[in-house]
C-alpha positions in Angstrom: 50.5 100.8 103.2 52.9 97.8 102.8 56.4 97.4 101.5 58.6 94.3 100.9 62.0 93.8 102.5 64.7 94.3 99.8 66.7 91.3 100.8 66.6 87.6 99.8 66.5 84.6 102.2 69.7 84.0 104.1 72.2 81.6 102.6 75.1 81.6 105.2 78.6 80.7 104.2 81.3 80.1 106.8 84.3 82.5 106.7 87.0 81.5 109.2 89.3 84.2 110.5 92.9 83.8 109.4 96.3 84.6 111.0 99.2 86.4 109.6 101.4 83.3 109.8 99.8 80.0 108.9 100.3 77.1 106.6 99.4 77.8 103.0 98.5 75.5 100.1 100.2 77.3 97.3 100.1 74.5 94.7 96.9 72.9 95.9 94.8 73.8 92.9 97.4 75.1 90.4 96.9 73.0 87.2 100.4 72.7 85.8 100.4 73.6 82.1 103.5 74.1 80.0 102.9 77.1 77.8 101.3 79.4 80.4 104.0 79.0 83.1 106.7 79.2 80.4 105.5 82.6 79.2 105.2 83.8 82.8 108.7 82.6 83.5 110.1 84.3 80.5 108.3 87.6 81.4 109.7 87.5 84.9 113.2 86.7 83.6 113.0 89.7 81.2 111.8 92.0 84.1 114.6 90.8 86.4 117.4 91.0 83.8 116.3 94.4 82.6 115.9 95.9 86.1 119.2 94.5 87.3 121.2 95.5 84.2 119.8 99.0 84.1 120.2 99.5 87.8 123.7 98.3 87.8 124.6 100.6 85.0 123.1 103.6 86.6 124.6 102.9 90.0 128.0 102.3 88.4 127.8 105.6 86.5 126.8 107.5 89.7 129.8 105.9 91.6 132.1 107.1 88.8 130.6 110.6 89.0 131.3 110.7 92.7 134.6 108.9 92.9 137.0 111.1 91.0 138.7 111.4 94.4 137.9 109.9 97.8 134.2 109.4 98.3 133.0 111.3 101.4 130.3 110.1 103.9 127.7 112.4 102.4 128.5 111.2 98.9 128.1 107.5 100.1 124.7 108.5 101.5 123.8 110.3 98.2 124.9 107.1 96.2 122.7 104.9 98.4 119.6 107.1 98.0 120.3 107.4 94.3 120.6 103.6 94.0 117.2 103.0 95.7 115.5 105.6 93.5 117.1 104.5 90.3 116.3 100.8 90.9 112.7 101.7 91.6 112.3 103.6 88.3 114.2 100.9 86.5 111.7 98.3 87.7 108.9 100.5 86.4 110.7 101.0 83.1 111.2 97.2 82.6 107.5 96.5 83.2 106.5 99.2 80.7 109.1 98.1 78.2 107.8 94.5 78.3 104.3 95.8 77.9 105.3 97.9 75.0 106.9 94.9 73.2 103.9 92.8 73.9 101.5 95.4 72.4 103.5 95.5 69.2 102.6 91.8 68.4 99.1 90.7 67.6 97.2 88.6 70.2 97.5 85.0 69.1 95.8 83.1 71.9 92.3 83.8 73.2 91.6 83.5 76.9 89.4 80.4 77.4 85.7 81.0 78.2 82.9 78.6 79.0 80.1 78.5 76.5 77.9 80.1 79.2 78.2 80.8 82.9 76.7 77.8 84.7 76.2 79.7 87.9 74.5 82.8 89.4 76.7 85.9 90.0 76.1 88.6 92.6 77.2 92.2 91.8 78.2 93.9 95.0 78.2 97.7 95.2 79.6 98.7 98.6 78.8 102.4 99.4 79.7 104.8 102.2 78.1 108.3 102.2 78.2 108.4 98.4 76.1 110.4 95.9 73.1 108.0 95.8 71.5 109.4 92.6 74.7 108.5 90.6 74.7 105.0 92.1 71.0 104.6 91.2 71.7 105.7 87.6 74.7 103.3 87.3 72.8 100.3 88.6 69.8 101.1 86.4 72.1 101.3 83.4 73.9 98.0 84.0 70.7 96.2 84.9 69.0 97.2 81.7 71.7 95.5 79.7 71.7 92.4 81.9 68.0 92.0 81.6 68.4 91.6 77.9 71.7 89.7 77.6 71.7 87.5 80.7 68.3 87.3 82.5 68.3 85.2 85.6 72.1 85.1 86.0 72.9 88.2 88.0 71.6 90.0 91.1 72.7 93.4 92.5 73.4 93.9 96.2 73.8 97.5 97.4 75.8 97.2 100.6 75.6 100.4 102.6 78.0 101.4 105.4 76.6 104.9 105.6 76.5 106.1 109.2 74.6 109.4 109.0 70.9 109.6 109.2 70.4 112.2 106.4 72.8 110.4 104.0 71.0 107.1 104.8 67.5 108.4 103.9 68.9 110.1 100.8 70.2 106.7 99.7 66.8 105.1 100.3 65.0 107.9 98.5 67.3 107.6 95.4 67.4 103.8 95.3 63.7 103.2 96.0 62.7 103.3 92.3 65.0 100.4 91.6 62.8 98.0 93.6 59.6 98.8 91.7 60.3 96.7 88.7 60.2 92.9 88.1 62.8 91.4 90.5 63.1 87.9 89.0 65.3 88.4 86.0 67.8 90.6 87.7 66.9 91.5 91.3 68.3 94.5 93.2 68.8 94.2 96.9 69.7 96.8 99.5 71.3 96.3 103.0 72.6 98.8 105.4 74.9 97.6 108.2 74.3 99.0 111.7 78.0 98.6 112.5 80.9 99.6 110.2 83.2 97.0 111.6 86.3 96.5 109.3 85.0 99.0 106.8 84.7 97.8 103.2 86.4 94.4 103.9 83.9 93.9 106.7 81.0 95.0 104.5 81.9 92.4 101.8 82.5 89.7 104.5 79.1 90.4 106.0 77.5 89.7 102.6 79.5 86.5 102.2 78.6 85.1 105.6 74.9 85.9 105.1 74.1 85.3 101.4 77.3 84.0 99.8 76.2 80.3 99.6 73.6 81.1 96.9 76.2 82.7 94.5 79.1 80.9 93.0 80.8 84.2 92.1 80.6 87.9 93.0 81.6 90.9 90.9 82.8 93.7 93.2 82.3 97.3 92.1 83.1 100.6 93.6 80.6 103.4 94.0 82.0 105.1 90.9 82.3 101.8 88.8 80.3 100.9 85.8 80.7 97.8 83.6 78.9 96.6 80.5 76.9 93.4 80.5 79.3 91.9 78.0 82.2 92.5 80.3 80.5 90.9 83.3 79.3 87.9 81.2 82.8 87.4 79.9 84.2 87.5 83.5 81.7 84.9 84.6 82.5 82.6 81.6 86.3 82.9 82.2 85.9 82.1 85.8 83.8 79.1 84.9 86.5 77.9 82.5 89.3 78.2 85.0 88.4 76.2 88.1 91.9 76.9 89.6 91.4 80.6 89.5 89.8 82.5 92.5 89.9 86.0 91.2 90.1 87.8 87.8 90.9 91.5 87.8 90.0 93.8 84.9 91.8 97.0 83.9 89.4 99.8 84.9 89.4 102.7 82.5 88.9 106.3 83.8 86.0 108.2 82.4 83.8 111.3 83.0 86.7 113.5 84.1 85.9 117.2 83.9 88.6 119.0 85.8 92.2 119.6 84.6 93.7 117.1 87.0 91.0 114.5 86.4 91.6 114.8 82.6 95.3 114.4 83.2 94.7 111.2 85.0 92.1 110.1 82.4 94.5 110.7 79.5 97.4 108.9 81.2 95.2 106.0 82.0 94.0 105.6 78.4 97.4 106.3 76.7 100.0 104.8 79.0 97.8 102.4 81.1 97.6 99.6 78.5 101.4 99.5 78.3 101.9 99.1 82.0 98.9 96.7 82.2 100.3 94.4 79.5 103.7 94.2 81.3 102.1 93.6 84.7 99.8 90.9 83.4 102.6 89.1 81.6 104.9 88.7 84.7 102.1 88.3 87.3 100.7 85.1 85.7 98.4 83.4 88.2 99.9 85.5 91.1 98.4 88.9 90.2 96.9 91.5 92.4 93.5 92.8 93.3 92.6 96.5 93.3 89.3 96.2 95.3 86.8 96.7 92.4 85.9 95.8 88.9 86.9 92.2 89.4 85.1 88.8 89.7 85.8 86.6 92.7 84.9 82.9 93.3 82.7 83.3 96.5 83.8 80.0 98.2 87.4 80.8 97.5 87.0 84.2 99.1 85.2 82.8 102.1 87.9 80.1 102.5 90.9 82.5 102.3 90.0 86.1 102.8 88.7 86.8 106.4 91.8 88.9 107.1 93.8 88.8 110.3 93.4 91.6 112.8 96.9 92.9 113.5 98.0 93.4 117.1 98.3 97.0 118.3 96.4 100.1 117.4 96.2 102.0 114.1 97.9 103.1 111.9 99.9 99.8 111.9 97.6 97.6 114.0 94.0 96.7 114.0 91.9 96.0 110.9 93.8 95.9 107.6 92.9 99.2 105.8 94.0 98.4 102.2 92.4 95.0 102.2 92.5 94.2 98.4 96.3 93.5 98.2 96.1 91.2 101.1 93.0 89.4 99.9 94.8 88.6 96.7 97.8 87.4 98.8 95.6 85.1 100.9 93.8 83.7 97.9 97.2 82.8 96.4 98.4 81.4 99.7 95.5 79.0 99.8 96.3 77.8 96.3 93.9 79.9 94.2 95.1 81.7 91.1 94.7 85.4 90.8 94.7 86.7 87.2 94.8 90.1 85.5 92.9 90.1 82.2 93.7 93.3 80.4 91.6 92.6 77.3 88.2 92.9 78.9 86.7 96.2 77.7 84.0 98.5 79.1 85.2 98.3 82.7 85.1 101.9 84.0 85.8 104.0 87.1 86.2 107.7 87.9 89.2 109.5 89.3 89.6 112.2 92.1 89.0 115.6 90.4 91.7 117.7 92.0 95.2 117.6 93.5 93.8 118.1 97.0 91.4 115.2 96.5 94.2 113.0 95.3 96.2 113.9 98.4 93.2 113.0 100.6 92.9 109.6 99.0 96.7 109.1 99.2 96.5 109.6 103.0 94.4 106.5 103.3 96.2 104.5 100.7 99.6 105.4 102.2 98.5 104.2 105.6 97.2 100.9 104.2 100.3 100.2 102.1 102.7 101.0 105.0 100.6 98.8 107.2 101.3 95.9 104.8 104.8 95.9 106.1 103.5 93.8 108.9 102.6 91.0 106.4 105.6 91.3 104.0 107.4 88.3 105.6 104.2 86.3 106.4 104.5 82.5 106.0 104.0 80.8 102.6 103.3 83.9 100.5 104.6 83.5 97.0 107.4 85.8 95.8 105.2 87.8 93.4 102.9 88.6 96.3 105.8 89.9 98.3 106.8 92.0 95.4 103.3 93.4 95.1 103.3 94.4 98.8 106.8 95.8 98.6 105.8 97.8 95.5 102.9 99.3 97.3 105.1 100.3 100.2 107.7 101.8 97.8 105.1 103.8 95.9 105.0 106.1 99.0 108.5 105.6 100.5 110.0 106.6 97.1 108.8 110.1 97.8 110.8 110.1 101.0 113.9 108.8 99.2 113.5 111.4 96.5 113.3 114.2 99.1 116.2 112.8 101.0 118.3 112.6 97.8 117.6 116.3 97.2 118.4 117.4 100.7 121.6 115.2 100.7 122.7 116.8 97.4 122.1 120.2 98.8 124.1 119.3 101.9 127.0 118.2 99.7 126.9 121.6 97.9 126.8 123.5 101.3 129.8 121.4 102.5 131.7 122.2 99.4 130.9 125.9 99.6 131.2 126.7 103.3 132.9 123.9 105.2 136.7 123.8 105.5 138.2 120.5 104.5 139.2 118.2 107.4 143.0 117.6 106.9 143.4 115.1 109.7 140.1 113.2 109.7 142.0 110.3 108.0 145.7 109.6 107.6 146.1 111.4 104.3 148.3 114.1 102.7 145.3 115.7 101.0 142.0 117.2 102.3 138.7 115.3 101.5 136.7 117.4 99.0 133.5 116.4 97.4 134.4 116.3 93.7 132.1 115.4 90.8 132.6 114.4 87.2 130.3 117.1 85.7 130.3 115.6 82.1 129.4 112.1 83.3 126.8 113.6 85.7 125.0 115.3 82.9 125.0 112.1 80.8 123.6 110.2 83.7 120.9 112.9 84.2 119.8 112.5 80.6 119.7 108.7 81.0 117.7 108.9 84.2 115.2 111.2 82.6 114.8 108.8 79.7 114.2 105.9 82.0 111.6 108.0 83.9 109.8 109.2 80.8 110.2 106.2 78.6 106.9 104.5 79.7 105.0 107.6 78.5 106.9 107.6 75.2 106.0 103.9 74.8 102.4 104.7 75.3 102.5 107.6 72.9 104.2 105.5 70.2 101.9 102.6 70.7 98.9 104.8 70.1 100.6 106.6 67.1 101.2 103.4 65.2 97.6 102.2 65.8 95.5 104.3 63.4 92.2 103.7 65.1 93.5 104.5 68.6 95.4 107.5 67.3 92.2 108.9 65.7 90.3 108.4 69.0 92.9 110.6 70.7 92.3 113.3 68.2 94.9 112.4 65.6 98.7 112.5 65.7 99.0 116.3 66.4 96.6 116.3 69.3 98.0 113.0 70.7 101.5 114.4 70.6 100.4 117.7 72.1 98.5 116.0 74.8 101.4 113.7 75.7 103.9 116.6 75.9 101.4 118.7 77.9 100.8 115.8 80.3 104.5 115.3 80.8 104.9 119.0 81.6 101.9 119.3 83.9 102.8 116.1 85.7 106.3 117.4 86.3 104.8 120.6 87.7 102.6 118.7 90.2 105.2 116.1 91.1 107.2 118.1 93.7 104.0 118.9 95.6 102.9 115.3 95.5 106.4 114.3 96.8 106.4 116.7 99.7 102.7 115.9 100.6 103.5 112.1 100.6 106.5 112.6 102.8 104.3 114.5 105.2 101.8 111.7 105.2 104.5 109.1 105.8 105.8 111.2 108.7 102.4 111.4 110.3 101.8 107.7 110.0 105.1 106.9 111.5 104.1 109.2 114.4 101.0 107.0 114.9 98.2 109.2 113.4 95.3 107.3 111.9 93.7 108.5 108.6 90.1 107.7 109.6 87.6 106.8 106.9 86.3 109.5 104.6 84.4 109.1 101.3 86.0 110.1 98.0 85.0 113.3 96.4 82.7 112.8 93.4 82.2 116.5 92.4 84.4 118.6 90.0 86.9 119.4 92.8 86.7 123.2 92.4 88.7 125.0 95.1 88.9 128.6 96.1 92.2 130.3 96.4 91.8 130.4 100.1 91.3 126.6 100.3 94.3 126.1 98.0 96.3 128.4 100.3 95.4 126.4 103.4 96.3 123.2 101.7 99.7 124.3 100.2 101.1 127.1 102.2 103.6 124.8 103.8 104.7 123.4 100.4 105.1 127.0 99.1 107.3 128.0 102.1 109.4 124.9 101.7 110.0 125.8 98.0 111.0 129.3 99.0 113.5 128.1 101.6 114.9 125.4 99.2 115.3 127.9 96.4 116.8 130.5 98.8 119.5 128.2 100.1 120.4 127.1 96.6 120.7 130.7 95.4 123.0 131.6 98.4 125.3 128.8 97.4 125.5 129.4 93.7 123.4 130.5 90.7 124.1 127.2 89.0 122.7 125.2 91.9 119.6 127.5 92.1 118.9 126.9 88.4 119.5 123.1 88.9 116.9 123.0 91.7 114.5 125.5 90.2 112.2 122.9 88.6 111.6 121.5 92.1 111.7 124.7 94.2 109.7 126.7 91.6 106.9 124.1 91.3 106.6 124.1 95.1 106.4 127.9 95.1 103.6 127.7 92.5 101.8 124.9 94.4 98.9 127.2 95.4 97.9 128.4 91.9 98.6 124.9 90.4 96.3 123.3 92.9 93.6 125.9 92.4 93.9 125.2 88.6 93.7 121.4 89.0 90.0 121.3 90.1 86.8 122.6 88.7 85.0 121.9 85.5 85.2 125.5 84.2 88.9 125.6 84.6 89.3 122.4 82.6 87.2 123.6 79.7 90.1 125.5 78.0 92.0 122.2 77.6 88.9 120.5 76.3 88.4 123.4 73.8 92.0 123.0 72.7 91.5 119.3 72.2 94.1 118.3 74.8 93.9 115.2 77.0 91.1 113.8 74.8 90.2 110.2 75.6 88.5 107.7 73.2 85.3 107.6 75.3 84.7 111.3 74.9 84.0 111.3 71.2 83.1 107.7 70.8 81.6 106.5 74.0 80.6 102.9 74.5 76.9 102.2 74.6 77.0 101.6 78.4 78.3 105.1 78.9 75.7 106.6 76.6 73.0 104.9 78.5 74.5 105.9 81.8 74.6 109.6 80.8 71.0 109.4 79.6 69.9 107.9 82.9 71.9 110.4 84.9 70.3 113.3 83.0 66.8 111.9 83.5 67.1 111.4 87.2 64.2 112.8 89.2 65.1 115.6 91.5 66.0 114.5 95.0 64.4 116.2 97.9 66.9 117.6 100.5 67.0 115.5 103.7 67.7 118.1 106.4 65.2 116.9 109.1 65.0 113.1 108.8 61.9 112.6 110.9 59.8 115.2 109.1 61.2 113.9 105.8 59.9 110.4 106.5 56.6 111.7 107.8 56.1 113.7 104.5 57.1 110.7 102.3 54.8 107.8 103.4 56.0 105.3 100.7 59.6 105.8 101.8 58.5 105.6 105.5 56.9 102.2 104.9 59.8 101.0 102.8 62.4 102.1 105.4 60.5 100.3 108.1 60.4 97.1 106.0 64.2 97.1 105.6 64.8 97.1 109.4 65.3 93.7 111.0 62.5 92.8 113.4 65.0 92.3 116.1 66.8 95.4 117.2 70.3 96.0 116.0 71.8 95.7 119.5 71.1 92.7 121.7 69.5 93.3 125.2 72.8 92.6 126.9 74.7 95.1 124.9 74.6 98.7 126.2 74.4 101.3 123.4 74.0 104.8 124.8 72.5 106.5 121.8 69.8 103.8 121.5 68.9 104.2 125.2 68.7 108.0 125.2 66.9 108.0 121.8 64.2 105.7 123.3 63.8 107.9 126.4 63.4 111.1 124.3 61.0 109.3 122.0 58.8 108.4 125.0 58.9 112.0 126.4 58.4 114.0 123.1 55.0 115.5 122.5 55.5 116.3 118.8 57.6 115.1 116.0 59.3 118.5 115.7 60.2 118.4 119.4 61.7 115.0 119.1 63.7 116.1 116.0 65.1 119.0 118.0 66.1 116.8 120.9 68.0 114.1 119.1 71.7 114.5 118.3 73.1 112.8 115.2 74.1 109.4 116.9 70.7 109.3 118.6 68.9 110.0 115.3 70.8 107.3 113.6 70.1 104.9 116.4 66.3 105.7 116.4 66.1 105.2 112.6 68.0 101.8 112.9 65.5 100.3 115.4 62.3 98.6 114.2 60.7 99.0 117.6 61.5 102.7 117.8 60.0 103.4 114.3 56.9 101.5 115.4 56.8 103.6 118.5 56.6 106.7 116.3 53.3 105.4 114.9 51.9 104.2 118.2 52.6 107.6 119.9 50.9 109.4 117.0 54.0 111.3 116.1 53.7 110.4 112.4 50.6 110.6 110.3 50.1 107.7 108.0 47.0 107.3 105.9 
């Protein structure tokens, strides 16, 4: 029984390693045009003026609130923390406001596209211990469209970093059927790395250095991504029409959410996302960002610029760059390549974490990656928008720390006013220093702050309301309004728990704890109450302490802090409610958080759901060697995928490989060998062509 190797001939492409500080070529390829840079300049001017003016007004008002008498040290600290937080939300407001204004006007200019893509494009699907059946269904769906609309132009590469034997064989079992069809019009290739060096960034770099020379461009997807053929063809044509551009990022739309928290993210993505995206795209210009997936990249530009530096020291701040996407965009821009964010490309989809706990798990990794970027914030020759991207990523997590510090400082001021005697002689003064507030102005500033915070959601709601077609897809004006108000309420309920959890993550990272590398949850996120209790008991206790201290000071302060303390006290039931398809059905039945793709799905989503439902049942892989022995086509195919040379060179000592080989030589039966091997040894045995051949030679497997 024979099987072909699921990889093409090697086409190496050099990918030199870069340093943090080195000379860039920012204007090397940038074709100066008048209109495009002018619109970008005006957008940046609008963002700057709006942010500065709004921040100055808010900070001035807060100073007036605090300075009815002498400002105390704690009040100065409170003012500083407020200034940081208010400037951050003002920046978000200004981007959303710009996007809102842009969505009110019709699109006049079309983005240039070539008549057809004159090059071949690789579609890369990096995976790491993912649900393989879902990936097989997604690739099958996208391939069906490409075979019809662009035969001979695209090829799929499934790039596995899976490092568990059972998960590896499950991948091969699920993906095997993809290689049974005609491979010329749209081939599908599969490669598993023996080493997970540099994680996803290393996975992509391995492909570039081995096969990148044969493909002018690569579309990078995530394990939960799906894109229509029209979207991918449009990306290829746009890249061909813009020789100065190295990367074009699409706006991924969240779909297939089933839990409450997933549906919240999905609705927000559909309703508010286009507003934010329009503002971002306008001021980014050719210095946009990369989110790691659903984007097309010029392969030679990536090879030239994006072999990222290895930071000195150990994780979490040293070693390989964890959140590689931001920095890859930065390096492309530093080498003179444009990075663009095209928000008008439709049918670019992804999925979201299903529960609050899953979001917090993902945030642990993202937070470490973004804080690690502080090591590159002042790197040589980065353009200013790139530095703003990096700073925004850092602030997306540090803002939680500043928010919590603001709450604690405000509480300390209240404690000081209630219990601490004034210091008459701390300064030469006839009067004691009391913390005094202008209550009327404070209330007005609170209303303004809440408007600035909620305005982007209001913009998204209004933009959908005035567009009859969009409004209808959300269920009509009543359901759209109800969904928006419900999303605001539920987001406010979850926000304090997210704040406290992110503060804890920042604290652990600053203490030097590494997040590791865990796959994202793809199920419905259902939690038991016990699991929710384990995850949030600390948040609940903090809420009780916060509320108790406020109540001891005054009833008014307790009521003021109740939205925060109360949400923390309810974090366990709120988290339990966030996950699980059954718990989300009530909101679906009420018509809340409806997204356009639910009632009017695109053709690519219909086909994907059909292919998912028609998947053949996967056999459980609990004993890898017996599983291979019982599945002879898979055994032969697995053997064909292994390189003839062993994964580890003769001069390199790899203990699991050595011990696995010895146990293989000593075992009398396959069952005995299976029982002897521990997980690293099992993985090592399955990775070595010579070891698999030895199974046959020793008669441990039975092949007809």
